DOTOR-44518 format. One record per atom (N, C-alpha, C): residue number from 1; residue in three letters; atom name; x, y, z. Coordinates in nm, 3 decimals. Layout:
DOTOR-44518
+-----+-----+----+---------+---------+---------+
:   i :  aa : at :    east :   north :      up :
+-----+-----+----+---------+---------+---------+
: NUM : ALA : CA :       X :       Y :       Z :
...
+-----+-----+----+---------+---------+---------+
END
This chain:
DOTOR-44518
+-----+-----+----+---------+---------+---------+
:   i :  aa : at :    east :   north :      up :
+-----+-----+----+---------+---------+---------+
:   1 : MET :  N :   1.327 :  -1.311 :   0.343 :
:   1 : MET : CA :   1.300 :  -1.331 :   0.201 :
:   1 : MET :  C :   1.215 :  -1.214 :   0.152 :
:   2 : SER :  N :   1.245 :  -1.161 :   0.035 :
:   2 : SER : CA :   1.163 :  -1.053 :  -0.020 :
:   2 : SER :  C :   1.121 :  -1.087 :  -0.162 :
:   3 : PHE :  N :   1.010 :  -1.030 :  -0.203 :
:   3 : PHE : CA :   0.954 :  -1.054 :  -0.335 :
:   3 : PHE :  C :   0.922 :  -0.920 :  -0.398 :
:   4 : THR :  N :   0.908 :  -0.916 :  -0.527 :
:   4 : THR : CA :   0.860 :  -0.796 :  -0.594 :
:   4 : THR :  C :   0.721 :  -0.825 :  -0.648 :
:   5 : VAL :  N :   0.638 :  -0.723 :  -0.653 :
:   5 : VAL : CA :   0.503 :  -0.739 :  -0.706 :
:   5 : VAL :  C :   0.509 :  -0.712 :  -0.855 :
:   6 : GLU :  N :   0.475 :  -0.812 :  -0.932 :
:   6 : GLU : CA :   0.475 :  -0.800 :  -1.077 :
:   6 : GLU :  C :   0.337 :  -0.752 :  -1.125 :
:   7 : ASP :  N :   0.333 :  -0.689 :  -1.241 :
:   7 : ASP : CA :   0.208 :  -0.643 :  -1.300 :
:   7 : ASP :  C :   0.112 :  -0.761 :  -1.315 :
:   8 : GLY :  N :  -0.008 :  -0.748 :  -1.263 :
:   8 : GLY : CA :  -0.108 :  -0.854 :  -1.274 :
:   8 : GLY :  C :  -0.098 :  -0.961 :  -1.167 :
:   9 : MET :  N :  -0.002 :  -0.948 :  -1.076 :
:   9 : MET : CA :   0.016 :  -1.048 :  -0.971 :
:   9 : MET :  C :  -0.097 :  -1.036 :  -0.870 :
:  10 : THR :  N :  -0.164 :  -1.147 :  -0.839 :
:  10 : THR : CA :  -0.274 :  -1.145 :  -0.743 :
:  10 : THR :  C :  -0.254 :  -1.245 :  -0.630 :
:  11 : ARG :  N :  -0.153 :  -1.330 :  -0.639 :
:  11 : ARG : CA :  -0.130 :  -1.432 :  -0.537 :
:  11 : ARG :  C :   0.010 :  -1.420 :  -0.478 :
:  12 : CYS :  N :   0.021 :  -1.455 :  -0.352 :
:  12 : CYS : CA :   0.149 :  -1.451 :  -0.281 :
:  12 : CYS :  C :   0.244 :  -1.554 :  -0.341 :
:  13 : PRO :  N :   0.367 :  -1.514 :  -0.372 :
:  13 : PRO : CA :   0.463 :  -1.610 :  -0.428 :
:  13 : PRO :  C :   0.508 :  -1.714 :  -0.325 :
:  14 : ARG :  N :   0.489 :  -1.686 :  -0.197 :
:  14 : ARG : CA :   0.531 :  -1.780 :  -0.093 :
:  14 : ARG :  C :   0.425 :  -1.888 :  -0.068 :
:  15 : CYS :  N :   0.298 :  -1.845 :  -0.046 :
:  15 : CYS : CA :   0.195 :  -1.943 :  -0.006 :
:  15 : CYS :  C :   0.082 :  -1.956 :  -0.107 :
:  16 : THR :  N :   0.081 :  -1.879 :  -0.213 :
:  16 : THR : CA :  -0.018 :  -1.877 :  -0.321 :
:  16 : THR :  C :  -0.158 :  -1.831 :  -0.279 :
:  17 : GLU :  N :  -0.172 :  -1.774 :  -0.159 :
:  17 : GLU : CA :  -0.300 :  -1.716 :  -0.118 :
:  17 : GLU :  C :  -0.317 :  -1.580 :  -0.188 :
:  18 : LEU :  N :  -0.441 :  -1.530 :  -0.193 :
:  18 : LEU : CA :  -0.466 :  -1.402 :  -0.257 :
:  18 : LEU :  C :  -0.402 :  -1.287 :  -0.180 :
:  19 : LEU :  N :  -0.341 :  -1.194 :  -0.254 :
:  19 : LEU : CA :  -0.284 :  -1.074 :  -0.195 :
:  19 : LEU :  C :  -0.395 :  -0.972 :  -0.170 :
:  20 : VAL :  N :  -0.375 :  -0.886 :  -0.071 :
:  20 : VAL : CA :  -0.469 :  -0.779 :  -0.040 :
:  20 : VAL :  C :  -0.404 :  -0.648 :  -0.084 :
:  21 : PHE :  N :  -0.477 :  -0.571 :  -0.165 :
:  21 : PHE : CA :  -0.431 :  -0.442 :  -0.214 :
:  21 : PHE :  C :  -0.512 :  -0.337 :  -0.139 :
:  22 : ARG :  N :  -0.444 :  -0.246 :  -0.066 :
:  22 : ARG : CA :  -0.515 :  -0.152 :   0.020 :
:  22 : ARG :  C :  -0.466 :  -0.010 :  -0.005 :
:  23 : LEU :  N :  -0.560 :   0.083 :  -0.015 :
:  23 : LEU : CA :  -0.532 :   0.225 :  -0.027 :
:  23 : LEU :  C :  -0.602 :   0.295 :   0.088 :
:  24 : ASP :  N :  -0.526 :   0.366 :   0.171 :
:  24 : ASP : CA :  -0.581 :   0.432 :   0.290 :
:  24 : ASP :  C :  -0.534 :   0.577 :   0.297 :
:  25 : ALA :  N :  -0.611 :   0.658 :   0.369 :
:  25 : ALA : CA :  -0.568 :   0.794 :   0.401 :
:  25 : ALA :  C :  -0.474 :   0.787 :   0.522 :
:  26 : MET :  N :  -0.368 :   0.866 :   0.517 :
:  26 : MET : CA :  -0.273 :   0.872 :   0.628 :
:  26 : MET :  C :  -0.320 :   0.977 :   0.728 :
:  27 : PRO :  N :  -0.295 :   0.957 :   0.857 :
:  27 : PRO : CA :  -0.326 :   1.061 :   0.955 :
:  27 : PRO :  C :  -0.248 :   1.189 :   0.921 :
:  28 : GLY :  N :  -0.316 :   1.302 :   0.917 :
:  28 : GLY : CA :  -0.250 :   1.427 :   0.884 :
:  28 : GLY :  C :  -0.244 :   1.456 :   0.735 :
:  29 : GLY :  N :  -0.295 :   1.366 :   0.653 :
:  29 : GLY : CA :  -0.297 :   1.385 :   0.508 :
:  29 : GLY :  C :  -0.207 :   1.289 :   0.435 :
:  30 : GLY :  N :  -0.222 :   1.284 :   0.306 :
:  30 : GLY : CA :  -0.144 :   1.191 :   0.225 :
:  30 : GLY :  C :  -0.214 :   1.056 :   0.213 :
:  31 : LEU :  N :  -0.159 :   0.971 :   0.129 :
:  31 : LEU : CA :  -0.216 :   0.839 :   0.104 :
:  31 : LEU :  C :  -0.112 :   0.731 :   0.130 :
:  32 : ARG :  N :  -0.160 :   0.613 :   0.163 :
:  32 : ARG : CA :  -0.073 :   0.497 :   0.179 :
:  32 : ARG :  C :  -0.132 :   0.384 :   0.096 :
:  33 : TYR :  N :  -0.046 :   0.320 :   0.017 :
:  33 : TYR : CA :  -0.087 :   0.206 :  -0.066 :
:  33 : TYR :  C :   0.004 :   0.090 :  -0.029 :
:  34 : ASP :  N :  -0.056 :  -0.024 :   0.000 :
:  34 : ASP : CA :   0.027 :  -0.141 :   0.026 :
:  34 : ASP :  C :  -0.036 :  -0.268 :  -0.028 :
:  35 : VAL :  N :   0.050 :  -0.366 :  -0.048 :
:  35 : VAL : CA :   0.011 :  -0.498 :  -0.096 :
:  35 : VAL :  C :   0.066 :  -0.597 :   0.005 :
:  36 : PHE :  N :  -0.023 :  -0.677 :   0.064 :
:  36 : PHE : CA :   0.026 :  -0.771 :   0.164 :
:  36 : PHE :  C :  -0.050 :  -0.903 :   0.159 :
:  37 : CYS :  N :   0.007 :  -1.003 :   0.223 :
:  37 : CYS : CA :  -0.051 :  -1.136 :   0.232 :
:  37 : CYS :  C :  -0.089 :  -1.160 :   0.377 :
:  38 : PRO :  N :  -0.219 :  -1.162 :   0.410 :
:  38 : PRO : CA :  -0.259 :  -1.184 :   0.549 :
:  38 : PRO :  C :  -0.211 :  -1.318 :   0.608 :
:  39 : PRO :  N :  -0.220 :  -1.431 :   0.537 :
:  39 : PRO : CA :  -0.173 :  -1.556 :   0.598 :
:  39 : PRO :  C :  -0.023 :  -1.553 :   0.632 :
:  40 : CYS :  N :   0.059 :  -1.497 :   0.546 :
:  40 : CYS : CA :   0.205 :  -1.491 :   0.570 :
:  40 : CYS :  C :   0.243 :  -1.375 :   0.661 :
:  41 : GLY :  N :   0.161 :  -1.269 :   0.659 :
:  41 : GLY : CA :   0.197 :  -1.147 :   0.731 :
:  41 : GLY :  C :   0.305 :  -1.069 :   0.659 :
:  42 : GLU :  N :   0.329 :  -1.100 :   0.534 :
:  42 : GLU : CA :   0.435 :  -1.037 :   0.454 :
:  42 : GLU :  C :   0.380 :  -0.918 :   0.376 :
:  43 : THR :  N :   0.445 :  -0.801 :   0.388 :
:  43 : THR : CA :   0.412 :  -0.686 :   0.305 :
:  43 : THR :  C :   0.503 :  -0.692 :   0.183 :
:  44 : HIS :  N :   0.443 :  -0.698 :   0.065 :
:  44 : HIS : CA :   0.520 :  -0.711 :  -0.058 :
:  44 : HIS :  C :   0.550 :  -0.577 :  -0.124 :
:  45 : PHE :  N :   0.470 :  -0.475 :  -0.092 :
:  45 : PHE : CA :   0.491 :  -0.343 :  -0.150 :
:  45 : PHE :  C :   0.424 :  -0.242 :  -0.058 :
:  46 : ALA :  N :   0.489 :  -0.130 :  -0.033 :
:  46 : ALA : CA :   0.429 :  -0.023 :   0.046 :
:  46 : ALA :  C :   0.480 :   0.111 :  -0.006 :
:  47 : MET :  N :   0.388 :   0.206 :  -0.017 :
:  47 : MET : CA :   0.424 :   0.339 :  -0.065 :
:  47 : MET :  C :   0.332 :   0.439 :   0.003 :
:  48 : SER :  N :   0.383 :   0.556 :   0.035 :
:  48 : SER : CA :   0.298 :   0.661 :   0.090 :
:  48 : SER :  C :   0.335 :   0.794 :   0.026 :
:  49 : THR :  N :   0.238 :   0.885 :   0.026 :
:  49 : THR : CA :   0.259 :   1.018 :  -0.030 :
:  49 : THR :  C :   0.255 :   1.121 :   0.082 :
:  50 : LEU :  N :   0.318 :   1.233 :   0.060 :
:  50 : LEU : CA :   0.314 :   1.344 :   0.156 :
:  50 : LEU :  C :   0.180 :   1.416 :   0.145 :
:  51 : PRO :  N :   0.136 :   1.480 :   0.253 :
:  51 : PRO : CA :   0.014 :   1.560 :   0.245 :
:  51 : PRO :  C :   0.032 :   1.673 :   0.144 :
:  52 : MET :  N :  -0.074 :   1.704 :   0.072 :
:  52 : MET : CA :  -0.069 :   1.816 :  -0.023 :
:  52 : MET :  C :  -0.083 :   1.946 :   0.055 :
:  53 : ARG :  N :  -0.003 :   2.043 :   0.020 :
:  53 : ARG : CA :  -0.010 :   2.176 :   0.082 :
:  53 : ARG :  C :  -0.065 :   2.272 :  -0.022 :
:  54 : LEU :  N :  -0.183 :   2.324 :   0.006 :
:  54 : LEU : CA :  -0.243 :   2.421 :  -0.086 :
:  54 : LEU :  C :  -0.194 :   2.560 :  -0.052 :
:  55 : PRO :  N :  -0.171 :   2.643 :  -0.153 :
:  55 : PRO : CA :  -0.125 :   2.780 :  -0.125 :
:  55 : PRO :  C :  -0.234 :   2.859 :  -0.052 :
:  56 : ALA :  N :  -0.192 :   2.947 :   0.036 :
:  56 : ALA : CA :  -0.286 :   3.031 :   0.109 :
:  56 : ALA :  C :  -0.347 :   3.134 :   0.014 :
:  57 : ALA :  N :  -0.473 :   3.164 :   0.035 :
:  57 : ALA : CA :  -0.540 :   3.265 :  -0.048 :
:  57 : ALA :  C :  -0.481 :   3.403 :  -0.017 :
:  58 : ALA :  N :  -0.464 :   3.482 :  -0.122 :
:  58 : ALA : CA :  -0.406 :   3.616 :  -0.103 :
:  58 : ALA :  C :  -0.509 :   3.714 :  -0.056 :
+-----+-----+----+---------+---------+---------+
END
């Protein structure tokens, strides 16, 4: 079963417990953002970004 996270959603649609919103740094750079329900173990949304590459100084 899958769910979508709606704007303003704070509770799990399956068990009605509070969702956890987490933003972490990824190993090697970049960010990871996910929304999950600890009691269900269900991840409702996950997104990550690539590490930023800065140009080398001339």
